[in-house]
DOSE-184364 format. One line per 10 residues: number of its first residue (from 0); for each residue x, y, z of N, C-alpha, C. Coordinates in steps of 0.05 Angstrom, whole numbers, plus 32768, in hexadecimal, padded with zeros to 4 digits. Layout:
% residues N
NUM	X,Y,Z,X,Y,Z,X,Y,Z ~ ...
END
This chain:
% residues 87
0	7F9B,80F8,81F2,7FA5,8113,81E8,7FBC,810C,81D3 ~ 7FBB,811C,81BF,7FCC,8116,81A6,7FE6,812A,81A7 ~ 7FE5,813B,81B8,8000,814A,81BB,7FFA,8165,81A8 ~ 7FE7,8165,8195,7FE1,817D,8185,7FD3,8193,8195 ~ 7FDD,81AC,818F,7FD3,81BE,81A2,7FBB,81CF,818C ~ 7FA4,81CC,8198,7F8E,81D9,8187,7F8C,81F8,8190 ~ 7F8E,8208,817D,7F87,8229,8180,7F73,8234,8176 ~ 7F68,8246,8180,7F4F,8255,8175,7F58,8265,815A ~ 7F48,825F,813F,7F51,826A,812B,7F56,8288,812D ~ 7F43,8296,813C,7F46,82B1,8141,7F60,82C0,814C
10	7F69,82A9,815F,7F83,82B3,816C,7F98,82B1,8156 ~ 7F99,829B,814A,7FB2,8294,8136,7FB2,82AB,8124 ~ 7F99,82B1,8117,7F94,82C7,8103,7F9D,82E5,810E ~ 7F95,82E6,8129,7F9E,8300,8132,7FBF,8304,8133 ~ 7FC7,82EC,813C,7FE4,82F2,8142,7FF4,82F2,8125 ~ 7FEC,82E5,810E,7FF4,82EB,80F6,7FF0,8305,80E9 ~ 7FD7,8310,80EF,7FD1,832C,80E5,7FE5,8341,80F5 ~ 7FE4,833D,8111,7FF4,834D,8120,8012,834E,811B ~ 801E,8337,8112,803E,833A,8109,803B,834A,80F0 ~ 802E,8343,80DD,802B,834F,80C2,8028,836C,80C5
20	8010,8373,80D5,8010,8393,80D9,8022,83A1,80E8 ~ 802F,8392,80FB,8043,83A1,8108,805B,83A4,80F8 ~ 8063,8394,80E6,8077,8397,80D2,8073,83B0,80C3 ~ 805E,83B3,80B8,8054,83C8,80A4,8052,83E1,80B5 ~ 8042,83E3,80CA,8039,83FC,80D9,8043,8402,80F2 ~ 8052,83F4,80FF,805B,83F2,811A,8046,83EF,812E ~ 804B,83F6,8148,803A,83ED,815E,801D,83FD,815D ~ 801B,8415,8150,8003,8424,814E,7FF8,8425,812F ~ 7FE0,8429,812E,7FD5,8434,8115,7FC6,844A,8119 ~ 7FC7,845C,80FE,7FBF,847A,8102,7FB5,847E,80E5
30	7FA4,8492,80E0,7FA0,849F,80C4,7F96,8488,80B1 ~ 7F9C,848C,8099,7F91,847A,8086,7F94,845A,808B ~ 7FAD,8453,8098,7FAD,8435,809D,7F99,842D,80AE ~ 7F92,843E,80C6,7F81,8435,80D9,7F64,8437,80CB ~ 7F5F,8449,80BF,7F44,844C,80AF,7F3F,8437,809E ~ 7F55,842E,808E,7F4D,8418,807C,7F4F,83FD,8087 ~ 7F5C,83F9,809F,7F60,83E0,80AC,7F45,83DA,80BB ~ 7F36,83EF,80C4,7F1E,83EB,80CE,7F04,83EE,80BE ~ 7F0C,83EE,80A3,7EF5,83EE,8090,7EE7,8408,808A ~ 7EED,8420,8093,7EDD,8434,808C,7EE3,8440,8072
40	7ECF,844B,8061,7ECE,8453,8049,7EDB,846B,8046 ~ 7EDE,847D,805C,7EED,8498,805C,7EF5,84A1,8078 ~ 7F08,84B5,8075,7F0E,84BF,808E,7EF7,84CC,809E ~ 7EDF,84D4,808F,7ECE,84E4,809C,7EBE,84CE,80A7 ~ 7EB5,84B3,80A1,7EAA,849F,80AC,7EBA,849A,80C1 ~ 7ED4,8495,80C3,7EE0,848E,80DB,7EDD,84A7,80F1 ~ 7EDF,84C2,80EB,7ED6,84D2,80FE,7EBF,84D2,8107 ~ 7EAC,84CD,80F6,7E91,84CC,8104,7E8B,84B4,811A ~ 7E9D,849F,8111,7E9A,8485,8125,7EAB,848D,8141 ~ 7EBF,849B,813B,7ECD,84A5,8155,7EB8,84B7,8164
50	7EAA,84CB,815A,7E9B,84DA,8166,7E83,84CC,8173 ~ 7E77,84B8,8168,7E64,84A6,816F,7E6D,848F,8181 ~ 7E84,848E,8186,7E93,8476,8198,7E8A,845B,818D ~ 7E8A,8456,8172,7E84,843D,816A,7E9F,8433,815B ~ 7EB4,843C,815C,7ECE,8433,8152,7ECE,8415,8162 ~ 7ED3,83FD,814F,7ED5,83E4,815C,7EED,83DE,816F ~ 7EFD,83EE,8171,7F1C,83EC,817E,7F1F,8409,818F ~ 7F2E,8404,81A3,7F36,841D,81B3,7F47,8431,81A7 ~ 7F3C,8446,81A0,7F4E,845E,8195,7F56,8473,81A7 ~ 7F6C,8480,81A5,7F76,8495,81B6,7F86,84A9,81A9
60	7F89,84BF,81B4,7F98,84D0,81AB,7FB7,84CF,81B8 ~ 7FC6,84DA,81A9,7FE3,84D9,81B4,7FEE,84F7,81B4 ~ 7FF9,84FD,81CB,7FFD,851B,81D1,800F,8525,81B9 ~ 800A,853F,81B2,801A,854A,81A1,8018,8540,8181 ~ 8003,852D,8180,8001,8520,8168,7FE3,8525,815A ~ 7FDF,8526,8143,7FC1,8529,8139,7FB4,8510,8136 ~ 7F9C,850C,8137,7F8E,84F5,812D,7F8C,84E2,8146 ~ 7F7E,84C9,813F,7F7B,84B2,8155,7F8D,849E,814E ~ 7F94,848C,8162,7FA9,847A,815B,7F98,8460,816A ~ 7FA1,8446,815F,7F98,842F,8169,7FB1,841C,816C
70	7FB0,8408,817F,7FC5,83F6,817E,7FC0,83E1,816A ~ 7FD7,83DC,8159,7FD5,83CD,8142,7FCA,83AE,8150 ~ 7FD6,83A8,8168,7FC9,838F,8174,7FAB,838A,8175 ~ 7FA1,83A1,817C,7F85,83A5,8181,7F76,83A0,8165 ~ 7F7F,83AD,8152,7F73,83AD,8138,7F76,8391,812B ~ 7F8E,8383,8130,7F8F,836A,8120,7F7B,8357,8135 ~ 7F7C,8356,814B,7F64,8345,815C,7F4B,834A,814F ~ 7F40,8367,814D,7F28,8367,8147,7F25,835C,8125 ~ 7F36,8362,8119,7F37,8358,80F9,7F34,8339,80FA ~ 7F43,832E,810C,7F42,830E,810A,7F25,8307,8116
80	7F1D,8313,812A,7F04,830A,8139,7EEC,830E,811F ~ 7EEE,8328,8112,7ED8,8328,80FC,7EDC,8314,80E5 ~ 7EF2,830B,80DF,7EF7,82FA,80CA,7EED,82DF,80CF ~ 7EF6,82D9,80ED,7EEE,82BF,80F4,7ECF,82BA,80FE ~ 7EC3,82CB,8103,7EA6,82CF,810D,7E92,82CD,80F4 ~ 7E9F,82D7,80DF,7E91,82D6,80C5,7E9C,82C4,80B2 ~ 7EA9,82B5,80BA,7EB4,829F,80A8,7E9D,8288,809F
END
């Protein structure tokens, strides 16, 4: 054993993305930031995915707020998984 810790590239990338996204957006993403991060071309495309239940991360409402929200951590993990799976 060399003492070097091997890590999954997706995990490393997810942590980096999460840190960057948390600094920019906070613990939740919503609105145009969520739509753009998930790669939807428009708000209508996102709404349709929500109604079809095909959004790739868990989205949820927040009481007395408009729209759908997702945890920044979940979006970062999904983005990293997409990047490393298709590299």
